[in-house]
Steps between C-alpha positions, in 0.01 A plus 500: 500500500539602859564867531647627818332765714644549838260534790747382765838346493471169310718266715455210258611707199793632704596151605493365143683806357774497763554122463549549126718805555735315730474160333833316475578240236509228771128542561408453131457172321589669170731773374186657349356578845253350740159346451191635677474167697856533626448864589177420682697253718759762581247771600247259666208622286250307279609461138201686364582803720860495390398484130275802543784694667742396228258632235479832680885523496501389135260784402751741661771334291719422794485126460574300192324175410652231284340181374140371495475193718660552747550879487824622654495842668798726551536848650590768244738719691566730202133598461454522881783758526328710231158505662340830610592550867142600569364170368316313778660167422846660493436660840362172638808301391735772629342510844741293711378601846350156580731284282705225657808482272622183669218326311665594168868488580732267690809666639 
């Protein structure tokens, strides 16, 4: 598995994590979540990169996966709220300085 060690801010991981965090049902093809292919299109990254980032988030238990082919991914808000505040992934996903919220919400 891909274990996460932070050398510098991982913009790809942050992009995948935030997209899942703010995912609305309208963006999903299933009630079970979103596929890696759909997510890759939303974040404009290659599918293999998105899958690696999803596995990192899965190791931290902040995304759930359902199914085999295709796999549906969904953010686990309950586990995210219970993460250690000093966890590098928690800090990465809570760093909103450079986040354009208009991308995730329509007012």
